[in-house]
NULUMKE-659912 format. One record per atom (N, C-alpha, C, O, CB): residue number from 1; x, y, z. Coordinates in steps of 0.05 Angstrom, whole numbers, plus 5000, padded with zeros to 4 digits. Glycine has a CB too. Layout:
REM NULUMKE-659912
ATOM    i     x     y     z
ATOM  NUM     X     Y     Z
...
//
This chain:
REM NULUMKE-659912
ATOM    i     x     y     z
ATOM    1  5223  4952  5218
ATOM    1  5222  4941  5191
ATOM    1  5230  4963  5172
ATOM    1  5219  4985  5172
ATOM    1  5193  4930  5184
ATOM    2  5249  4957  5155
ATOM    2  5258  4976  5134
ATOM    2  5241  4972  5109
ATOM    2  5239  4949  5100
ATOM    2  5289  4973  5128
ATOM    3  5230  4993  5098
ATOM    3  5214  4991  5074
ATOM    3  5226  5009  5053
ATOM    3  5229  5033  5057
ATOM    3  5184  4999  5079
ATOM    4  5234  4998  5029
ATOM    4  5246  5014  5008
ATOM    4  5235  5005  4981
ATOM    4  5226  4983  4977
ATOM    4  5277  5011  5008
ATOM    5  5236  5024  4962
ATOM    5  5227  5017  4935
ATOM    5  5250  5010  4916
ATOM    5  5246  5007  4892
ATOM    5  5210  5039  4923
ATOM    6  5274  5007  4927
ATOM    6  5297  4998  4911
ATOM    6  5300  4969  4917
ATOM    6  5289  4957  4935
ATOM    6  5322  5015  4919
ATOM    7  5317  4956  4900
ATOM    7  5321  4927  4904
ATOM    7  5346  4921  4921
ATOM    7  5356  4899  4922
ATOM    7  5324  4913  4877
ATOM    8  5355  4942  4936
ATOM    8  5378  4939  4953
ATOM    8  5375  4958  4976
ATOM    8  5359  4977  4976
ATOM    8  5405  4944  4938
ATOM    9  5392  4954  4997
ATOM    9  5394  4973  5019
ATOM    9  5424  4979  5021
ATOM    9  5440  4961  5026
ATOM    9  5382  4962  5047
ATOM   10  5432  5003  5017
ATOM   10  5460  5011  5015
ATOM   10  5476  5000  5039
ATOM   10  5468  5004  5062
ATOM   10  5462  5041  5014
ATOM   11  5498  4986  5033
ATOM   11  5515  4976  5053
ATOM   11  5506  4950  5067
ATOM   11  5519  4941  5086
ATOM   11  5519  4996  5073
ATOM   12  5484  4938  5057
ATOM   12  5474  4914  5070
ATOM   12  5474  4891  5050
ATOM   12  5469  4894  5027
ATOM   12  5445  4919  5080
ATOM   13  5480  4867  5061
ATOM   13  5477  4843  5045
ATOM   13  5451  4830  5053
ATOM   13  5444  4828  5076
ATOM   13  5502  4823  5050
ATOM   14  5435  4823  5033
ATOM   14  5408  4814  5037
ATOM   14  5404  4785  5029
ATOM   14  5414  4776  5008
ATOM   14  5389  4832  5023
ATOM   15  5388  4771  5045
ATOM   15  5379  4744  5037
ATOM   15  5349  4746  5031
ATOM   15  5333  4754  5048
ATOM   15  5385  4723  5061
ATOM   16  5342  4739  5006
ATOM   16  5314  4740  4998
ATOM   16  5298  4718  5011
ATOM   16  5305  4695  5011
ATOM   16  5311  4739  4968
ATOM   17  5274  4726  5022
ATOM   17  5257  4707  5035
ATOM   17  5232  4701  5018
ATOM   17  5220  4679  5021
ATOM   17  5248  4717  5062
ATOM   18  5224  4719  5001
ATOM   18  5201  4715  4984
ATOM   18  5184  4739  4981
ATOM   18  5187  4759  4994
ATOM   18  5185  4692  4994
ATOM   19  5165  4736  4963
ATOM   19  5145  4757  4957
ATOM   19  5125  4760  4980
ATOM   19  5116  4740  4991
ATOM   19  5130  4751  4930
ATOM   20  5120  4784  4987
ATOM   20  5099  4790  5007
ATOM   20  5081  4811  4996
ATOM   20  5089  4827  4979
ATOM   20  5112  4800  5034
ATOM   21  5055  4810  5005
ATOM   21  5036  4829  4994
ATOM   21  5015  4836  5015
ATOM   21  5011  4821  5034
ATOM   21  5023  4819  4968
ATOM   22  5001  4857  5010
ATOM   22  4978  4865  5026
ATOM   22  4958  4879  5008
ATOM   22  4966  4892  4989
ATOM   22  4987  4883  5050
ATOM   23  4933  4876  5014
ATOM   23  4913  4890  4998
ATOM   23  4888  4896  5014
ATOM   23  4884  4885  5036
ATOM   23  4905  4872  4974
ATOM   24  4872  4914  5004
ATOM   24  4847  4921  5016
ATOM   24  4829  4934  4995
ATOM   24  4838  4944  4975
ATOM   24  4851  4941  5040
ATOM   25  4803  4932  4999
ATOM   25  4784  4946  4983
ATOM   25  4769  4966  5001
ATOM   25  4758  4958  5022
ATOM   25  4763  4926  4968
ATOM   26  4769  4991  4994
ATOM   26  4757  5012  5010
ATOM   26  4735  5026  4995
ATOM   26  4736  5028  4970
ATOM   26  4778  5032  5020
ATOM   27  4715  5036  5009
ATOM   27  4694  5053  4997
ATOM   27  4687  5075  5016
ATOM   27  4692  5073  5040
ATOM   27  4669  5035  4989
ATOM   28  4674  5095  5006
ATOM   28  4664  5117  5022
ATOM   28  4634  5114  5024
ATOM   28  4621  5101  5008
ATOM   28  4671  5145  5009
ATOM   29  4622  5127  5045
ATOM   29  4593  5125  5048
ATOM   29  4578  5141  5027
ATOM   29  4590  5158  5014
ATOM   29  4585  5134  5076
ATOM   30  4553  5135  5023
ATOM   30  4537  5147  5002
ATOM   30  4535  5177  5004
ATOM   30  4537  5190  4983
ATOM   30  4509  5135  5003
ATOM   31  4532  5188  5028
ATOM   31  4530  5217  5031
ATOM   31  4556  5231  5021
ATOM   31  4555  5250  5006
ATOM   31  4525  5225  5061
ATOM   32  4578  5220  5029
ATOM   32  4604  5232  5020
ATOM   32  4607  5228  4990
ATOM   32  4618  5245  4977
ATOM   32  4627  5219  5035
ATOM   33  4598  5205  4979
ATOM   33  4601  5199  4951
ATOM   33  4585  5220  4935
ATOM   33  4595  5230  4914
ATOM   33  4590  5171  4945
ATOM   34  4561  5227  4944
ATOM   34  4545  5248  4931
ATOM   34  4559  5275  4932
ATOM   34  4560  5289  4912
ATOM   34  4517  5250  4943
ATOM   35  4569  5282  4955
ATOM   35  4583  5308  4958
ATOM   35  4608  5309  4940
ATOM   35  4614  5330  4929
ATOM   35  4590  5314  4987
ATOM   36  4622  5287  4938
ATOM   36  4646  5287  4921
ATOM   36  4638  5287  4891
ATOM   36  4653  5299  4875
ATOM   36  4663  5261  4927
ATOM   37  4615  5275  4885
ATOM   37  4605  5277  4857
ATOM   37  4599  5306  4849
ATOM   37  4605  5314  4827
ATOM   37  4581  5260  4854
ATOM   38  4587  5321  4868
ATOM   38  4582  5349  4863
ATOM   38  4607  5365  4860
ATOM   38  4608  5384  4845
ATOM   38  4564  5361  4885
ATOM   39  4628  5357  4875
ATOM   39  4654  5371  4874
ATOM   39  4666  5369  4846
ATOM   39  4680  5387  4837
ATOM   39  4673  5359  4895
ATOM   40  4660  5347  4831
ATOM   40  4672  5344  4805
ATOM   40  4660  5365  4785
ATOM   40  4673  5371  4765
ATOM   40  4667  5316  4794
ATOM   41  4637  5376  4792
ATOM   41  4625  5396  4774
ATOM   41  4640  5423  4776
ATOM   41  4642  5437  4756
ATOM   41  4596  5400  4781
ATOM   42  4651  5429  4799
ATOM   42  4664  5455  4803
ATOM   42  4694  5452  4803
ATOM   42  4708  5473  4801
ATOM   42  4655  5468  4829
ATOM   43  4705  5428  4806
ATOM   43  4734  5424  4806
ATOM   43  4745  5425  4833
ATOM   43  4732  5434  4852
ATOM   43  4747  5444  4787
ATOM   44  4770  5417  4836
ATOM   44  4784  5417  4861
ATOM   44  4790  5389  4871
ATOM   44  4783  5369  4859
ATOM   44  4768  5432  4882
ATOM   45  4805  5388  4893
ATOM   45  4813  5363  4904
ATOM   45  4789  5348  4917
ATOM   45  4772  5360  4930
ATOM   45  4835  5367  4925
ATOM   46  4788  5322  4912
ATOM   46  4767  5305  4924
ATOM   46  4779  5294  4950
ATOM   46  4789  5272  4951
ATOM   46  4758  5282  4904
ATOM   47  4777  5310  4971
ATOM   47  4790  5304  4996
ATOM   47  4781  5277  5008
ATOM   47  4797  5263  5019
ATOM   47  4786  5326  5016
ATOM   48  4755  5272  5007
ATOM   48  4745  5247  5018
ATOM   48  4757  5222  5004
ATOM   48  4764  5203  5017
ATOM   48  4714  5245  5016
ATOM   49  4760  5224  4978
ATOM   49  4773  5201  4963
ATOM   49  4803  5200  4968
ATOM   49  4814  5178  4970
ATOM   49  4767  5204  4933
ATOM   50  4815  5223  4970
ATOM   50  4844  5224  4977
ATOM   50  4848  5211  5004
ATOM   50  4867  5195  5007
ATOM   50  4854  5253  4977
ATOM   51  4832  5217  5023
ATOM   51  4833  5205  5050
ATOM   51  4828  5175  5049
ATOM   51  4842  5159  5062
ATOM   51  4813  5219  5069
ATOM   52  4809  5167  5033
ATOM   52  4802  5138  5030
ATOM   52  4826  5123  5018
ATOM   52  4833  5102  5028
ATOM   52  4778  5135  5011
ATOM   53  4839  5134  4998
ATOM   53  4862  5121  4986
ATOM   53  4886  5120  5005
ATOM   53  4901  5100  5006
ATOM   53  4870  5135  4960
ATOM   54  4891  5141  5020
ATOM   54  4912  5141  5040
ATOM   54  4907  5120  5061
ATOM   54  4926  5105  5069
ATOM   54  4914  5169  5054
ATOM   55  4882  5118  5071
ATOM   55  4876  5097  5090
ATOM   55  4880  5069  5078
ATOM   55  4890  5051  5091
ATOM   55  4846  5100  5099
ATOM   56  4872  5066  5053
ATOM   56  4875  5040  5040
ATOM   56  4905  5032  5037
ATOM   56  4912  5009  5042
ATOM   56  4861  5040  5012
ATOM   57  4921  5051  5029
ATOM   57  4950  5046  5026
ATOM   57  4962  5038  5053
ATOM   57  4979  5020  5055
ATOM   57  4965  5070  5014
ATOM   58  4954  5053  5074
ATOM   58  4965  5047  5101
ATOM   58  4957  5019  5110
ATOM   58  4974  5005  5121
ATOM   58  4954  5068  5120
ATOM   59  4932  5011  5106
ATOM   59  4923  4985  5115
ATOM   59  4937  4963  5098
ATOM   59  4945  4943  5109
ATOM   59  4893  4983  5112
ATOM   60  4939  4967  5072
ATOM   60  4952  4947  5055
ATOM   60  4981  4944  5063
ATOM   60  4991  4921  5064
ATOM   60  4950  4955  5025
ATOM   61  4994  4966  5069
ATOM   61  5022  4965  5078
ATOM   61  5025  4950  5104
ATOM   61  5043  4933  5107
ATOM   61  5034  4993  5081
ATOM   62  5007  4955  5123
ATOM   62  5008  4940  5149
ATOM   62  5005  4910  5145
ATOM   62  5019  4895  5158
ATOM   62  4986  4950  5168
ATOM   63  4988  4902  5127
ATOM   63  4984  4874  5121
ATOM   63  5008  4862  5108
ATOM   63  5015  4839  5114
ATOM   63  4959  4870  5103
ATOM   64  5021  4876  5090
ATOM   64  5046  4867  5078
ATOM   64  5068  4863  5098
ATOM   64  5082  4843  5098
ATOM   64  5055  4886  5055
ATOM   65  5071  4883  5116
ATOM   65  5092  4882  5137
ATOM   65  5087  4858  5155
ATOM   65  5105  4844  5163
ATOM   65  5092  4908  5153
ATOM   66  5061  4853  5162
ATOM   66  5055  4830  5180
ATOM   66  5063  4804  5166
ATOM   66  5073  4786  5180
ATOM   66  5025  4830  5186
ATOM   67  5058  4802  5140
ATOM   67  5066  4778  5126
ATOM   67  5096  4775  5126
ATOM   67  5107  4753  5130
ATOM   67  5056  4778  5097
ATOM   68  5111  4797  5122
ATOM   68  5140  4796  5122
ATOM   68  5151  4788  5150
ATOM   68  5170  4773  5152
ATOM   68  5152  4823  5113
ATOM   69  5139  4800  5171
ATOM   69  5147  4793  5198
ATOM   69  5143  4763  5204
ATOM   69  5159  4751  5218
ATOM   69  5132  4810  5218
ATOM   70  5122  4752  5193
ATOM   70  5117  4723  5198
ATOM   70  5139  4706  5185
ATOM   70  5142  4683  5192
ATOM   70  5090  4715  5187
ATOM   71  5153  4717  5165
ATOM   71  5175  4702  5152
ATOM   71  5201  4708  5165
ATOM   71  5222  4696  5158
ATOM   71  5176  4711  5122
ATOM   72  5202  4726  5185
ATOM   72  5226  4733  5199
ATOM   72  5242  4754  5185
ATOM   72  5267  4756  5189
ATOM   72  5243  4709  5203
ATOM   73  5229  4770  5168
ATOM   73  5243  4791  5152
ATOM   73  5251  4815  5169
ATOM   73  5238  4822  5189
ATOM   73  5225  4800  5129
ATOM   74  5273  4827  5160
ATOM   74  5283  4852  5172
ATOM   74  5274  4876  5156
ATOM   74  5273  4899  5165
ATOM   74  5313  4852  5175
ATOM   75  5268  4871  5130
ATOM   75  5262  4892  5111
ATOM   75  5245  4882  5088
ATOM   75  5243  4857  5084
ATOM   75  5288  4906  5101
ATOM   76  5234  4900  5073
ATOM   76  5220  4894  5048
ATOM   76  5232  4913  5027
ATOM   76  5231  4937  5030
ATOM   76  5189  4897  5050
ATOM   77  5242  4901  5006
ATOM   77  5254  4917  4984
ATOM   77  5236  4915  4959
ATOM   77  5218  4898  4957
ATOM   77  5282  4907  4978
ATOM   78  5241  4934  4941
ATOM   78  5228  4934  4915
ATOM   78  5197  4936  4918
ATOM   78  5182  4923  4904
ATOM   78  5235  4909  4899
ATOM   79  5188  4953  4936
ATOM   79  5160  4956  4942
ATOM   79  5146  4971  4919
ATOM   79  5156  4991  4909
ATOM   79  5155  4971  4969
ATOM   80  5123  4961  4912
ATOM   80  5106  4973  4891
ATOM   80  5077  4974  4900
ATOM   80  5068  4956  4913
ATOM   80  5109  4958  4864
ATOM   81  5063  4995  4892
ATOM   81  5035  4999  4898
ATOM   81  5019  4999  4871
ATOM   81  5029  5008  4851
ATOM   81  5029  5025  4914
ATOM   82  4995  4988  4872
ATOM   82  4977  4989  4849
ATOM   82  4949  4993  4860
ATOM   82  4943  4985  4882
ATOM   82  4979  4963  4831
ATOM   83  4932  5005  4844
ATOM   83  4904  5009  4852
ATOM   83  4886  5005  4828
ATOM   83  4895  5009  4805
ATOM   83  4900  5036  4866
ATOM   84  4862  4998  4833
ATOM   84  4842  4996  4812
ATOM   84  4814  5001  4823
ATOM   84  4809  4997  4847
ATOM   84  4843  4968  4799
ATOM   85  4797  5010  4806
ATOM   85  4769  5015  4814
ATOM   85  4755  4988  4813
ATOM   85  4756  4974  4793
ATOM   85  4756  5036  4795
ATOM   86  4741  4982  4835
ATOM   86  4726  4957  4837
ATOM   86  4697  4962  4828
ATOM   86  4685  4946  4814
ATOM   86  4727  4945  4865
ATOM   87  4687  4985  4837
ATOM   87  4660  4994  4830
ATOM   87  4658  5024  4836
ATOM   87  4677  5035  4846
ATOM   87  4637  4978  4846
ATOM   88  4636  5037  4829
ATOM   88  4633  5065  4834
ATOM   88  4638  5071  4864
ATOM   88  4624  5061  4881
ATOM   88  4605  5075  4826
ATOM   89  4658  5088  4870
ATOM   89  4664  5096  4897
ATOM   89  4680  5076  4914
ATOM   89  4683  5080  4938
ATOM   89  4639  5101  4911
ATOM   90  4690  5054  4901
ATOM   90  4706  5035  4916
ATOM   90  4731  5028  4900
ATOM   90  4730  5026  4876
ATOM   90  4690  5009  4921
ATOM   91  4753  5025  4914
ATOM   91  4778  5020  4901
ATOM   91  4794  4999  4916
ATOM   91  4793  4997  4941
ATOM   91  4795  5046  4899
ATOM   92  4809  4983  4901
ATOM   92  4827  4963  4913
ATOM   92  4855  4975  4912
ATOM   92  4863  4986  4892
ATOM   92  4825  4936  4898
ATOM   93  4870  4971  4934
ATOM   93  4898  4978  4934
ATOM   93  4913  4953  4941
ATOM   93  4906  4939  4960
ATOM   93  4904  5001  4955
ATOM   94  4934  4948  4926
ATOM   94  4952  4925  4932
ATOM   94  4980  4936  4933
ATOM   94  4988  4953  4917
ATOM   94  4949  4902  4910
ATOM   95  4995  4925  4952
ATOM   95  5024  4932  4954
ATOM   95  5039  4906  4956
ATOM   95  5030  4887  4969
ATOM   95  5029  4950  4980
ATOM   96  5062  4905  4943
ATOM   96  5078  4880  4944
ATOM   96  5107  4887  4943
ATOM   96  5115  4909  4934
ATOM   96  5070  4862  4920
ATOM   97  5123  4868  4952
ATOM   97  5152  4872  4952
ATOM   97  5166  4846  4959
ATOM   97  5153  4825  4962
ATOM   97  5161  4895  4972
ATOM   98  5192  4847  4962
ATOM   98  5208  4823  4969
ATOM   98  5217  4825  4998
ATOM   98  5231  4844  5006
ATOM   98  5232  4820  4950
ATOM   99  5209  4806  5014
ATOM   99  5217  4805  5042
ATOM   99  5246  4795  5043
ATOM   99  5254  4776  5029
ATOM   99  5199  4786  5059
ATOM  100  5263  4808  5059
ATOM  100  5291  4801  5061
ATOM  100  5301  4801  5090
ATOM  100  5289  4813  5107
ATOM  100  5308  4821  5045
ATOM  101  5322  4786  5094
ATOM  101  5336  4784  5120
ATOM  101  5363  4798  5115
ATOM  101  5376  4792  5095
ATOM  101  5339  4755  5131
ATOM  102  5370  4816  5133
ATOM  102  5397  4829  5130
ATOM  102  5417  4810  5142
ATOM  102  5415  4803  5166
ATOM  102  5397  4857  5145
ATOM  103  5437  4801  5126
ATOM  103  5456  4781  5134
ATOM  103  5483  4793  5142
ATOM  103  5499  4781  5156
ATOM  103  5460  4760  5113
ATOM  104  5489  4817  5131
ATOM  104  5515  4831  5136
ATOM  104  5511  4861  5136
ATOM  104  5495  4871  5121
ATOM  104  5536  4823  5116
ATOM  105  5526  4874  5153
ATOM  105  5525  4904  5154
ATOM  105  5545  4915  5134
ATOM  105  5547  4940  5132
ATOM  105  5531  4914  5182
//
């Protein structure tokens, strides 16, 4: 599966199949949340949250790809990610794009 954030794939003719998306809501456990809260007092990277968001993007992307594959897509173009805080220590990640079939090389 080809994944790009442009609306084309160089040298390919594309047939649009439709919008596909994937999302997830992730949270960290309370102990890590407390340790990350203390980290904000001294500054620095919040590694546990960074890891949480990376995991969330990966899972959301897998779900989007699965939806595209069910449509018979070869690629997803114009991919975009968005995130929002759902509650303290939890975030939603959504990814969406256009599923396409490559019709010509």
